[in-house]
C-alpha atoms as an extended CHARMM CRD file, in Angstrom:
* protein
*
        70  EXT
         1         1  MET       CA            104.4560000000       48.3180000000      -81.5630000000  PROA      1               0.0000000000
         2         2  SER       CA            103.3430000000       44.8050000000      -80.1160000000  PROA      2               0.0000000000
         3         3  PHE       CA            101.4590000000       47.1660000000      -77.4590000000  PROA      3               0.0000000000
         4         4  PHE       CA            100.0260000000       49.1540000000      -80.0070000000  PROA      4               0.0000000000
         5         5  TYR       CA             98.5960000000       45.8380000000      -82.0170000000  PROA      5               0.0000000000
         6         6  GLY       CA             97.2430000000       44.7510000000      -78.7990000000  PROA      6               0.0000000000
         7         7  LEU       CA             95.5150000000       47.6920000000      -77.9010000000  PROA      7               0.0000000000
         8         8  MET       CA             94.1730000000       47.9870000000      -81.4530000000  PROA      8               0.0000000000
         9         9  ALA       CA             92.9660000000       44.5820000000      -81.6330000000  PROA      9               0.0000000000
        10        10  PHE       CA             91.1110000000       44.9310000000      -78.2610000000  PROA      10              0.0000000000
        11        11  VAL       CA             89.4860000000       48.3550000000      -79.4240000000  PROA      11              0.0000000000
        12        12  MET       CA             88.2960000000       46.6180000000      -82.6770000000  PROA      12              0.0000000000
        13        13  ALA       CA             87.1290000000       43.4790000000      -80.7500000000  PROA      13              0.0000000000
        14        14  ALA       CA             85.2630000000       45.5230000000      -78.0400000000  PROA      14              0.0000000000
        15        15  THR       CA             83.3190000000       47.4160000000      -80.9150000000  PROA      15              0.0000000000
        16        16  LEU       CA             82.9570000000       44.1970000000      -83.4940000000  PROA      16              0.0000000000
        17        17  LEU       CA             81.1350000000       41.8640000000      -81.0290000000  PROA      17              0.0000000000
        18        18  PRO       CA             78.5920000000       44.1450000000      -79.2560000000  PROA      18              0.0000000000
        19        19  SER       CA             77.8020000000       45.2220000000      -83.0790000000  PROA      19              0.0000000000
        20        20  VAL       CA             77.4600000000       41.6800000000      -84.3090000000  PROA      20              0.0000000000
        21        21  PHE       CA             75.3170000000       41.1490000000      -81.1060000000  PROA      21              0.0000000000
        22        22  TYR       CA             72.9130000000       44.0180000000      -82.0320000000  PROA      22              0.0000000000
        23        23  LEU       CA             72.7830000000       43.0960000000      -85.5520000000  PROA      23              0.0000000000
        24        24  GLY       CA             71.6700000000       39.5240000000      -84.4350000000  PROA      24              0.0000000000
        25        25  LEU       CA             69.1740000000       41.1870000000      -82.0420000000  PROA      25              0.0000000000
        26        26  TYR       CA             68.0680000000       42.9990000000      -84.7630000000  PROA      26              0.0000000000
        27        27  LEU       CA             67.4980000000       39.9830000000      -87.0590000000  PROA      27              0.0000000000
        28        28  PHE       CA             65.8340000000       38.1130000000      -84.2810000000  PROA      28              0.0000000000
        29        29  THR       CA             63.3130000000       40.3340000000      -82.9340000000  PROA      29              0.0000000000
        30        30  GLY       CA             63.2970000000       42.9710000000      -85.6510000000  PROA      30              0.0000000000
        31        31  VAL       CA             63.7610000000       46.0820000000      -83.1420000000  PROA      31              0.0000000000
        32        32  ASP       CA             64.8460000000       49.0470000000      -85.2560000000  PROA      32              0.0000000000
        33        33  GLU       CA             66.7020000000       50.5010000000      -82.3140000000  PROA      33              0.0000000000
        34        34  ALA       CA             69.2440000000       47.7270000000      -82.3240000000  PROA      34              0.0000000000
        35        35  LEU       CA             69.8170000000       48.0870000000      -86.1380000000  PROA      35              0.0000000000
        36        36  GLU       CA             70.7760000000       51.8020000000      -85.4870000000  PROA      36              0.0000000000
        37        37  ARG       CA             73.0880000000       50.7720000000      -82.5080000000  PROA      37              0.0000000000
        38        38  ALA       CA             74.6770000000       48.1580000000      -84.6980000000  PROA      38              0.0000000000
        39        39  ALA       CA             75.3480000000       50.7450000000      -87.3990000000  PROA      39              0.0000000000
        40        40  LYS       CA             76.9190000000       53.0240000000      -84.8920000000  PROA      40              0.0000000000
        41        41  LEU       CA             79.2790000000       50.5720000000      -83.6810000000  PROA      41              0.0000000000
        42        42  TRP       CA             80.1190000000       49.4920000000      -87.1630000000  PROA      42              0.0000000000
        43        43  ASN       CA             81.0620000000       52.8560000000      -88.1330000000  PROA      43              0.0000000000
        44        44  PHE       CA             83.1640000000       53.3340000000      -84.7030000000  PROA      44              0.0000000000
        45        45  LEU       CA             84.9090000000       50.1720000000      -85.6940000000  PROA      45              0.0000000000
        46        46  ARG       CA             85.7390000000       51.4180000000      -89.1850000000  PROA      46              0.0000000000
        47        47  ALA       CA             86.9870000000       54.8720000000      -87.9490000000  PROA      47              0.0000000000
        48        48  PHE       CA             89.1550000000       52.6530000000      -85.3810000000  PROA      48              0.0000000000
        49        49  THR       CA             90.6120000000       50.3600000000      -87.7770000000  PROA      49              0.0000000000
        50        50  LEU       CA             91.5020000000       53.2310000000      -90.4180000000  PROA      50              0.0000000000
        51        51  ALA       CA             93.1020000000       55.3240000000      -87.7290000000  PROA      51              0.0000000000
        52        52  GLY       CA             95.0510000000       52.1660000000      -86.4830000000  PROA      52              0.0000000000
        53        53  PHE       CA             95.9310000000       51.4600000000      -89.8200000000  PROA      53              0.0000000000
        54        54  ASN       CA             96.8650000000       55.0030000000      -90.5520000000  PROA      54              0.0000000000
        55        55  LEU       CA             98.9900000000       55.4140000000      -87.2530000000  PROA      55              0.0000000000
        56        56  LEU       CA            100.8250000000       52.3480000000      -88.2360000000  PROA      56              0.0000000000
        57        57  VAL       CA            101.8470000000       53.2450000000      -91.6210000000  PROA      57              0.0000000000
        58        58  TRP       CA            103.1200000000       56.3850000000      -90.7540000000  PROA      58              0.0000000000
        59        59  GLY       CA            104.5990000000       54.8180000000      -87.7560000000  PROA      59              0.0000000000
        60        60  HSD       CA            106.8930000000       52.8440000000      -89.7980000000  PROA      60              0.0000000000
        61        61  VAL       CA            107.2640000000       55.9000000000      -92.3850000000  PROA      61              0.0000000000
        62        62  ILE       CA            108.6030000000       58.0970000000      -89.2510000000  PROA      62              0.0000000000
        63        63  VAL       CA            110.9670000000       55.2270000000      -88.1080000000  PROA      63              0.0000000000
        64        64  GLY       CA            112.3180000000       54.6300000000      -91.3960000000  PROA      64              0.0000000000
        65        65  PHE       CA            113.0350000000       58.1200000000      -91.9940000000  PROA      65              0.0000000000
        66        66  TRP       CA            114.5510000000       58.5060000000      -88.5040000000  PROA      66              0.0000000000
        67        67  GLN       CA            116.9710000000       55.3520000000      -89.4210000000  PROA      67              0.0000000000
        68        68  LEU       CA            117.9680000000       56.8320000000      -92.9160000000  PROA      68              0.0000000000
        69        69  ILE       CA            118.8630000000       60.3990000000      -91.1030000000  PROA      69              0.0000000000
        70        70  ARG       CA            121.1080000000       58.4200000000      -88.4190000000  PROA      70              0.0000000000
């Protein structure tokens, strides 16, 4: 599971940091394309976070169930 935690942390950071960068770029320059890109990256971050949480919960459910029937 620690590999999964590390992988999800990397994926979340890889989408959060550019999103913050483009949001800052929009705040300083006012270029609308930067805001659109920041919003898209933020939506990817939310999707990755929810998918990671979902896999984490169901992984624990499956492992718990496996231990109960063994």
